[in-house]
N, C-alpha and C positions, 0 to 999 in steps of 0.2 A: 364478593365482587368488589366491595369497597377496598378491601386489603390489596387486591390485585391492582386496582387503579392507583392506590398509594405507592405500591411497589414500582409501578411504571413511572409515576411522577418522580419518585425518589431516585430511580435509576437515571432518568434524564437530567435531574439536578446534579447528580454525581458526575455524569459525563461532561456537563457544561462547565461546572466549577473545576473539575480535574483538567479539562483541556485548557482552560484559561491559566491555571497555575503552572501547568507543564510548559506552555509557550512562554509565559512571563519568566519563569525560572531559567529556561533554556536560553532565552535571549540575553538575559543578564549574565549568565554563566559564560556565554560566548564572548561578550564584551570584556568581562573580567579576566578570562583565561587567554585572551587574545587569539581566539579561534573564530573561524568564520561561522555565521549562522547556518550556512549550507552544510558544513561538516557536522555541526550539532544536530541538524535535522536528519542527515544521512545516518548518523550513528546513535547518539543518545536517545533522541526522540523516536527514531524508527525502531530501535531495539525495544524501547520501553512500550510503545504502542503495539508491538508485535508479541508481547508477552502472553496474551491469551492464546494465540496460535501455538506458541512454544509449549505452554502448559497442556493444551488439548492434545497436541501431537505426541509428546512424550508419554502422557497418560494412556493414550490409545495404543501406542507401541508396546508399552509394558504389559498391556492386556492382550497382546497378540493381534491387535486390529490395525496393523500398519497401513492398510489400504485407506483407512479413514484419515490418517495423517496426510497422505498424499492428496486426497480430495480436499482436505482443509487448506493445504498450502495453495493448490491450484485455484480453488474457488476464491481464496482471499486475494491472490494476485490479480485475478480478473476483476474482482470488485474494487481493489485499490486503484487500478489504472483507469477503468471505465467509469466507475461511479464516483470515487473520491476525487480523482484528478479532474474529471469532467465537472463535478459540482463546484469545486474550488474555482475553476476557470470561469464558470457562469457567474459566481459571486463577484469575482474581479479578475480580469486578465492577468496571467502570471508571467512575469519576466523570468527568462531562463538564462543562467550564466553559461559562459563558454565551457567551463569545466564539466557541466552536466552533459553538454552535447558531445564533447570530445572524450570524456572518460566514464562518467557514472552511468549514463544511458547505455553505451556500448557494453559496459560490465554487466548491466542488468540483462541485456539481450543475450550475452554469452552464457550467463548463469541460467537463463530460461532455456536456452538451446541444449545445455548440458543434461537437463533432466530426461528428455526423451532419449538422449544418447546413452546415458548410464542405465536407463531402464529398458534398453532395447531387448534384453533377454527376458523381460517380464519381471525382473527383480531389481531392487536397489539394496545392495548388501552392506555390511558393516565397513569393509575397507573403502567402499565408494562413499559412504557417509563421512568417514575420516577425511577423505580428499575434499569433499564439499566444505567441511568445517575449516580445513587448512586454507582453502581459497578465500573464505570469509575473513580470516585473520590477515591474509595478504592484502585484501582489498581495504580493510579498515586501516592498516598501517599506511598504505599509499594515500588514502583519503586524509589521514591525519597530517602527513607532511605537506599535502596540498593546502590544507586548511591553515597551517602555520605560516605559509607563504603570503597569505592575504594580509598585507601590511596596513590596509585601510579598514580592517574589520572593526576595531574599537571605535574609531571616529564615526563610521557609518551607523553602527548600531546605536551609539549614544545619541546621534542626531535624530534617528528615526523614533527612538523612545523618549526623546527630550530628557536625557540623563545628564547629570553633571559628571565630570571626570572622576573616576573612582580608583582607589588603590586596592587591588585585589588581595586583601588580607585573608589569612586562613579561615577566620571566622566568617567573613563575607562569602567565600566560596562554599563553606560548609552550609551556610544558610540557603544559598541557591540550590545546592544539591538536595537539601531537605525539602524545599518547595517542590522540586522536580519529583522527589519520591512520593510526597503527599498527593501531587497531581496524578501520578501513575496509579497509586492505590485507589484513588477516587474513580479513575477511568476503568480500572479492572472491576471493581465492585459495582460501579454504576452500570457497566456493560452487563454483568451477571444479573443484576436486578431488573434492568430494562428488558433483556431478552426473556427472562423468566416470566415477567408480567405480560409481555406481548404474546408469548406462546400460550399462556393460560387464557387470555382474551380470544385468541384465534380459535382455540378449542371450544370455547363457549359459544362462538358464533357458527361453529360447525365446519371449520376448515379441516381437511384431512391431514394426517401426520406427514404424508409425503409432501404436500404443498408447504406445510410449516417448515419441514426440514430443508427444502430447497430455497426458501425465501428468508424467513426470520433467522433460523439458525445458521444458514450459510453466510449471511451478512453480519451476524452477531459478533463474531470474534474480530471483525474489522471496524466495529463502531468506534473504538479508541482512535484509530487512524482517521476516520471520517471526521469526528468532532475536532480533533487536534488540527487537521489541515484546514478546515473551515474557519476555526477560531484564529489560526495563524494568518489566514488570508484577510480576515476582517481587521486584524491588528496590523496589517501591512507587513507582516513577517513572511513574505512570499518564498524566500529561500527555505525557510523551515517547512512551509506547506508542501513545496515540490520535493524537497529532500526527504521528507517523511514518507512520501509515496514510493520514490525510487529506492530509498534505503530499506523500507519495509519489504518491498518485493525481493531485493537482494538477500536480506536476512531470512526471508521465508524459504527461498529455494536453496540457499547454502547453509544457513544456520539451523532453521527449524527442521527441514527435511534431513539435513545431515545428522542432527541430534536424534531424530526419530529412527533413522537407519542404524545408528550406533546402539541405541537402547533396545532395538528389536533384534533378538538373536537370529531368527531365520531371515531377517531382512524385510523389506516392504514389497509386497506383491503388487504388481501394476496390472489392473484389469484392462481387457481389450478395449472397452469403451473409452478409457482414458486416451489411448492412442488415436481413436477415431474421432473424438469430439473435444474433450476438455484440454488436453495438452496442446493441440494445434491452436485452440483459441487463446490459451495463455501465451504461447510464443508469438502469435499474431498481435496480441495487444502490446507486447513488449516491443516488437518491431515497428509498430505504427507510431510509437513515441518519438522515434528519431526524426522523421520528416516534420512532425508537429512541433517538436522542440526547436528544430533547426530553422524553420520558416520565420524569419524576422526576429528570432530569439524570444518569441512571445507565444504563450498558449492563449488564444483569443476565446471570446465567449462562444462564437459559432463552433469552434473546435471542441469546446467543452460540451456543447449541446450534442455534437456528433458522437462523442464518447458516451454520453448518457443514453443516446438512442441505441447504440450498439449493445449497451448493457441491458436495456429493456428487451431488445430482440433476443439476446442470449438467454435471459431469464424465462421469457415466454416459451422459447423453443425447448429449454430444459424441462420446464413443467409439463408441456404438451407431450414431449417424447417419453418422459418418465411415466406419465399416466396413460400412455398408449393412445393418445388422441391422434386421429389421422391428419389433423391440421398441422402437425409437427413438420411433416415433409414439405408442405407449402411454405411455412415460415422459414425453414432451413434453406430452401431454394431461393426465396426472396432475399435472404441475407447474403447468400453466396453470389447469386447472379445479378442482383440489382444494387442493394445497399453497399456492399463491399467495393464493387467496381466503380460506382459513382464517387465514393469516398476517396478511393485511390487516385482517380482522375483529378478531383478537386485539390487534393493534397499535393499532387505532382505539379499542377499549375501554380499553386501557391508557393511551393518550394522553388520552382524555376524563377518566378517573379522576384522572390526575395533574394535569390542569388544574383540576379541582374542588378537589383538595387544596391547590394553590397559591393559589387564590382564597380559600379559607377561612383560610389562614395570613395572607394579606395583609389 
C-alpha cells in the first residue's frame, strides 16, 4: 500500500513539474521564434499533451481493437472541453482571441462533425484516415501563417513573463525545445504513474473494474492536458491554456483517429452506442464552445462551472447506463429536457447582450 501511495505522489509530482516546464518552455519559445503563444498552444503543447492518446490509439489499432481508439478519442475530447476548459475558467476567466472564434473553434466543430459523417457506414477505413491526417496538416499550416502575422507577440510575452529582450540564438532555441521535451516526458510518465496508483487504490477500496474504466482510465490520458491548462492559467498564459484544449481536440479527431485508422488494416468499427450517445455528446460539446467563446470574448467562471456540471452529468449517466441502473434514464431525461435547454437559453441571452454591447461600442 505504501508503494502505491508513493507511486501516486510521484505521478502527481511528475505531472506538476512537467506542466510547469512545458508552459515555461513553450512561452519562451514563442517569444524567441516570434510565434504567438496561441499557435504554440494549438500545436506544440496540444500535440505534446495528446501523445498519451496517440500512443494508446495506435497500440490498440495494431492489436485489432480499433473501437477502443475511437472511444479514447471521443472520451478525451469530451473531458477536454467540459472538464479542462471548465476548470481552467473557474481558476481564472479566460480571454479568447478573435482568431479562436473565427478560425480555430469552427475548425474544431468541422473536425468533430466529420467523425460521424465518415463513420456513417459503421467503419472508419484507411483512406478516410489519410484524409483526416491531411486535414490536420492543412490546419497546422494555416495556424502557422496566422501565428506569424502576430507582430506584437514578442513584446506581449516578454511583458507578461517580465523577460528582457532576447536574441534567439540556435543554442537558446535548442534549450527551450529541451525544456519542452523534458516537460512532456514528465507529463507522460507522471500520467502513467498517477493512473496506475489510482487504479490500484480504487481496487483496494472495492470499486468495480467498470467504474474504474469509466472514470480513472477515461480521464487518465487527458491528465497532461488538464495539468498543462491549469498551470498555464495560473501563470497567466491563457492563450496556451485555451489553445491546448482546442488544439488537443483537433489533434485527437484528425491526427489520433486518422493515425489509428491508417494503422488498423480492417479499419475502426463504430459501435451503435457511439452514434446514440457518445458522438452526439462530443459534437454538442464542440458546438457549445462557439457561443461561449463569442460572448464578450471571455470564458467566465459561471460558464466554467456550467461546463463542469455537464461533465458530472455525463459521467454519472455513463456509469449508471453501463451498470444497468434504472436511474440512468432519469438522469438522461434531466440532462436533455432541463439542463441543456436552460443552458442554451442562458447562453443565447448572454450572446445577444454581448452582440449589442459590441455594436454600441463600434
